Jmol script that loads the backbone (N, CA, C; Angstrom):
load data "model"
ATOM      1  N   UNK A   1     -15.753 -22.716 -26.058  1.00  0.00           N
ATOM      2  CA  UNK A   1     -17.088 -22.536 -26.627  1.00  0.00           C
ATOM      3  C   UNK A   1     -18.083 -23.494 -25.981  1.00  0.00           C
ATOM      4  N   UNK A   2     -17.675 -24.738 -25.772  1.00  0.00           N
ATOM      5  CA  UNK A   2     -18.557 -25.741 -25.178  1.00  0.00           C
ATOM      6  C   UNK A   2     -18.990 -25.337 -23.771  1.00  0.00           C
ATOM      7  N   UNK A   3     -18.090 -24.733 -23.012  1.00  0.00           N
ATOM      8  CA  UNK A   3     -18.383 -24.331 -21.640  1.00  0.00           C
ATOM      9  C   UNK A   3     -19.500 -23.282 -21.626  1.00  0.00           C
ATOM     10  N   UNK A   4     -19.449 -22.333 -22.541  1.00  0.00           N
ATOM     11  CA  UNK A   4     -20.455 -21.288 -22.582  1.00  0.00           C
ATOM     12  C   UNK A   4     -21.838 -21.846 -22.916  1.00  0.00           C
ATOM     13  N   UNK A   5     -21.877 -22.822 -23.800  1.00  0.00           N
ATOM     14  CA  UNK A   5     -23.157 -23.426 -24.183  1.00  0.00           C
ATOM     15  C   UNK A   5     -23.753 -24.182 -22.999  1.00  0.00           C
ATOM     16  N   UNK A   6     -22.927 -24.961 -22.281  1.00  0.00           N
ATOM     17  CA  UNK A   6     -23.442 -25.706 -21.129  1.00  0.00           C
ATOM     18  C   UNK A   6     -23.885 -24.759 -20.032  1.00  0.00           C
ATOM     19  N   UNK A   7     -23.153 -23.688 -19.823  1.00  0.00           N
ATOM     20  CA  UNK A   7     -23.530 -22.697 -18.808  1.00  0.00           C
ATOM     21  C   UNK A   7     -24.861 -22.041 -19.174  1.00  0.00           C
ATOM     22  N   UNK A   8     -25.056 -21.761 -20.442  1.00  0.00           N
ATOM     23  CA  UNK A   8     -26.318 -21.170 -20.889  1.00  0.00           C
ATOM     24  C   UNK A   8     -27.487 -22.127 -20.637  1.00  0.00           C
ATOM     25  N   UNK A   9     -27.269 -23.418 -20.894  1.00  0.00           N
ATOM     26  CA  UNK A   9     -28.324 -24.402 -20.639  1.00  0.00           C
ATOM     27  C   UNK A   9     -28.622 -24.510 -19.148  1.00  0.00           C
ATOM     28  N   UNK A  10     -27.590 -24.460 -18.311  1.00  0.00           N
ATOM     29  CA  UNK A  10     -27.791 -24.511 -16.865  1.00  0.00           C
ATOM     30  C   UNK A  10     -28.601 -23.312 -16.401  1.00  0.00           C
ATOM     31  N   UNK A  11     -28.240 -22.138 -16.879  1.00  0.00           N
ATOM     32  CA  UNK A  11     -28.956 -20.927 -16.484  1.00  0.00           C
ATOM     33  C   UNK A  11     -30.407 -20.975 -16.953  1.00  0.00           C
ATOM     34  N   UNK A  12     -30.629 -21.510 -18.127  1.00  0.00           N
ATOM     35  CA  UNK A  12     -31.991 -21.631 -18.654  1.00  0.00           C
ATOM     36  C   UNK A  12     -32.807 -22.589 -17.793  1.00  0.00           C
ATOM     37  N   UNK A  13     -32.192 -23.690 -17.369  1.00  0.00           N
ATOM     38  CA  UNK A  13     -32.884 -24.661 -16.516  1.00  0.00           C
ATOM     39  C   UNK A  13     -33.212 -24.058 -15.152  1.00  0.00           C
ATOM     40  N   UNK A  14     -32.281 -23.302 -14.596  1.00  0.00           N
ATOM     41  CA  UNK A  14     -32.510 -22.650 -13.306  1.00  0.00           C
ATOM     42  C   UNK A  14     -33.645 -21.639 -13.416  1.00  0.00           C
ATOM     43  N   UNK A  15     -33.660 -20.874 -14.488  1.00  0.00           N
ATOM     44  CA  UNK A  15     -34.728 -19.893 -14.702  1.00  0.00           C
ATOM     45  C   UNK A  15     -36.077 -20.590 -14.854  1.00  0.00           C
ATOM     46  N   UNK A  16     -36.105 -21.697 -15.562  1.00  0.00           N
ATOM     47  CA  UNK A  16     -37.357 -22.437 -15.748  1.00  0.00           C
ATOM     48  C   UNK A  16     -37.875 -22.960 -14.411  1.00  0.00           C
ATOM     49  N   UNK A  17     -36.976 -23.453 -13.559  1.00  0.00           N
ATOM     50  CA  UNK A  17     -37.382 -23.927 -12.237  1.00  0.00           C
ATOM     51  C   UNK A  17     -37.934 -22.788 -11.394  1.00  0.00           C
ATOM     52  N   UNK A  18     -37.314 -21.630 -11.480  1.00  0.00           N
ATOM     53  CA  UNK A  18     -37.783 -20.470 -10.716  1.00  0.00           C
ATOM     54  C   UNK A  18     -39.181 -20.054 -11.163  1.00  0.00           C
ATOM     55  N   UNK A  19     -39.418 -20.044 -12.465  1.00  0.00           N
ATOM     56  CA  UNK A  19     -40.752 -19.686 -12.976  1.00  0.00           C
ATOM     57  C   UNK A  19     -41.797 -20.708 -12.541  1.00  0.00           C
ATOM     58  N   UNK A  20     -41.408 -21.986 -12.499  1.00  0.00           N
ATOM     59  CA  UNK A  20     -42.339 -23.025 -12.049  1.00  0.00           C
ATOM     60  C   UNK A  20     -42.727 -22.797 -10.593  1.00  0.00           C
ATOM     61  N   UNK A  21     -41.745 -22.442  -9.758  1.00  0.00           N
ATOM     62  CA  UNK A  21     -42.026 -22.171  -8.350  1.00  0.00           C
ATOM     63  C   UNK A  21     -42.961 -20.977  -8.210  1.00  0.00           C
ATOM     64  N   UNK A  22     -42.722 -19.946  -9.004  1.00  0.00           N
ATOM     65  CA  UNK A  22     -43.598 -18.775  -8.965  1.00  0.00           C
ATOM     66  C   UNK A  22     -45.014 -19.133  -9.380  1.00  0.00           C
ATOM     67  N   UNK A  23     -45.132 -19.925 -10.429  1.00  0.00           N
ATOM     68  CA  UNK A  23     -46.461 -20.337 -10.901  1.00  0.00           C
ATOM     69  C   UNK A  23     -47.203 -21.147  -9.842  1.00  0.00           C
ATOM     70  N   UNK A  24     -46.469 -22.047  -9.138  1.00  0.00           N
ATOM     71  CA  UNK A  24     -47.099 -22.839  -8.079  1.00  0.00           C
ATOM     72  C   UNK A  24     -47.566 -21.944  -6.934  1.00  0.00           C
ATOM     73  N   UNK A  25     -46.750 -20.969  -6.568  1.00  0.00           N
ATOM     74  CA  UNK A  25     -47.118 -20.053  -5.485  1.00  0.00           C
ATOM     75  C   UNK A  25     -48.324 -19.206  -5.879  1.00  0.00           C
ATOM     76  N   UNK A  26     -48.348 -18.742  -7.115  1.00  0.00           N
ATOM     77  CA  UNK A  26     -49.494 -17.960  -7.592  1.00  0.00           C
ATOM     78  C   UNK A  26     -50.772 -18.784  -7.548  1.00  0.00           C
ATOM     79  N   UNK A  27     -50.681 -20.038  -7.970  1.00  0.00           N
ATOM     80  CA  UNK A  27     -51.856 -20.910  -7.959  1.00  0.00           C
ATOM     81  C   UNK A  27     -52.312 -21.186  -6.524  1.00  0.00           C
ATOM     82  N   UNK A  28     -51.356 -21.359  -5.622  1.00  0.00           N
ATOM     83  CA  UNK A  28     -51.677 -21.653  -4.229  1.00  0.00           C
ATOM     84  C   UNK A  28     -52.420 -20.491  -3.575  1.00  0.00           C
ATOM     85  N   UNK A  29     -51.992 -19.258  -3.873  1.00  0.00           N
ATOM     86  CA  UNK A  29     -52.570 -18.094  -3.213  1.00  0.00           C
ATOM     87  C   UNK A  29     -53.503 -17.289  -4.120  1.00  0.00           C
ATOM     88  N   UNK A  30     -53.968 -17.880  -5.202  1.00  0.00           N
ATOM     89  CA  UNK A  30     -54.803 -17.163  -6.165  1.00  0.00           C
ATOM     90  C   UNK A  30     -56.105 -16.670  -5.552  1.00  0.00           C
ATOM     91  N   UNK A  31     -56.671 -17.428  -4.650  1.00  0.00           N
ATOM     92  CA  UNK A  31     -57.951 -17.069  -4.043  1.00  0.00           C
ATOM     93  C   UNK A  31     -57.792 -16.185  -2.808  1.00  0.00           C
ATOM     94  N   UNK A  32     -56.559 -15.910  -2.396  1.00  0.00           N
ATOM     95  CA  UNK A  32     -56.318 -15.120  -1.191  1.00  0.00           C
ATOM     96  C   UNK A  32     -56.656 -13.653  -1.420  1.00  0.00           C
ATOM     97  N   UNK A  33     -57.092 -13.009  -0.356  1.00  0.00           N
ATOM     98  CA  UNK A  33     -57.375 -11.583  -0.408  1.00  0.00           C
ATOM     99  C   UNK A  33     -56.436 -10.856   0.544  1.00  0.00           C
ATOM    100  N   UNK A  34     -56.523  -9.551   0.564  1.00  0.00           N
ATOM    101  CA  UNK A  34     -55.663  -8.767   1.440  1.00  0.00           C
ATOM    102  C   UNK A  34     -55.884  -9.133   2.905  1.00  0.00           C
ATOM    103  N   UNK A  35     -57.124  -9.420   3.273  1.00  0.00           N
ATOM    104  CA  UNK A  35     -57.415  -9.770   4.664  1.00  0.00           C
ATOM    105  C   UNK A  35     -56.752 -11.082   5.072  1.00  0.00           C
ATOM    106  N   UNK A  36     -56.424 -11.917   4.097  1.00  0.00           N
ATOM    107  CA  UNK A  36     -55.732 -13.173   4.378  1.00  0.00           C
ATOM    108  C   UNK A  36     -54.246 -12.954   4.650  1.00  0.00           C
ATOM    109  N   UNK A  37     -53.737 -11.762   4.349  1.00  0.00           N
ATOM    110  CA  UNK A  37     -52.296 -11.535   4.439  1.00  0.00           C
ATOM    111  C   UNK A  37     -51.771 -11.686   5.860  1.00  0.00           C
ATOM    112  N   UNK A  38     -52.562 -11.309   6.870  1.00  0.00           N
ATOM    113  CA  UNK A  38     -52.117 -11.451   8.254  1.00  0.00           C
ATOM    114  C   UNK A  38     -51.928 -12.926   8.587  1.00  0.00           C
ATOM    115  N   UNK A  39     -52.867 -13.739   8.164  1.00  0.00           N
ATOM    116  CA  UNK A  39     -52.753 -15.178   8.404  1.00  0.00           C
ATOM    117  C   UNK A  39     -51.541 -15.752   7.681  1.00  0.00           C
ATOM    118  N   UNK A  40     -51.282 -15.285   6.473  1.00  0.00           N
ATOM    119  CA  UNK A  40     -50.122 -15.773   5.729  1.00  0.00           C
ATOM    120  C   UNK A  40     -48.822 -15.360   6.402  1.00  0.00           C
ATOM    121  N   UNK A  41     -48.758 -14.139   6.928  1.00  0.00           N
ATOM    122  CA  UNK A  41     -47.567 -13.685   7.639  1.00  0.00           C
ATOM    123  C   UNK A  41     -47.333 -14.518   8.893  1.00  0.00           C
ATOM    124  N   UNK A  42     -48.393 -14.805   9.622  1.00  0.00           N
ATOM    125  CA  UNK A  42     -48.253 -15.643  10.822  1.00  0.00           C
ATOM    126  C   UNK A  42     -47.762 -17.033  10.444  1.00  0.00           C
ATOM    127  N   UNK A  43     -48.299 -17.569   9.359  1.00  0.00           N
ATOM    128  CA  UNK A  43     -47.882 -18.897   8.910  1.00  0.00           C
ATOM    129  C   UNK A  43     -46.397 -18.908   8.561  1.00  0.00           C
ATOM    130  N   UNK A  44     -45.922 -17.847   7.885  1.00  0.00           N
ATOM    131  CA  UNK A  44     -44.511 -17.761   7.529  1.00  0.00           C
ATOM    132  C   UNK A  44     -43.628 -17.648   8.754  1.00  0.00           C
ATOM    133  N   UNK A  45     -44.082 -16.924   9.772  1.00  0.00           N
ATOM    134  CA  UNK A  45     -43.281 -16.756  10.991  1.00  0.00           C
ATOM    135  C   UNK A  45     -43.128 -18.052  11.745  1.00  0.00           C
ATOM    136  N   UNK A  46     -44.147 -18.910  11.689  1.00  0.00           N
ATOM    137  CA  UNK A  46     -44.086 -20.165  12.445  1.00  0.00           C
ATOM    138  C   UNK A  46     -43.205 -21.200  11.778  1.00  0.00           C
ATOM    139  N   UNK A  47     -42.824 -20.995  10.544  1.00  0.00           N
ATOM    140  CA  UNK A  47     -41.961 -21.967   9.856  1.00  0.00           C
ATOM    141  C   UNK A  47     -40.538 -21.830  10.264  1.00  0.00           C
TER     142      UNK A  47
END
end "model"
wireframe off; spacefill off
backbone 0.3
color backbone group
């Protein structure tokens, strides 16, 4: 029983981290428009 509870907490923490990353990405690109997408694709390719 204890193992299932700890696993549930781990999964909840992982999900919370994922949502935080999504929120940061949304905030970063909130002002972007479709015309900015080419620049964003180029930026991703150079990484």
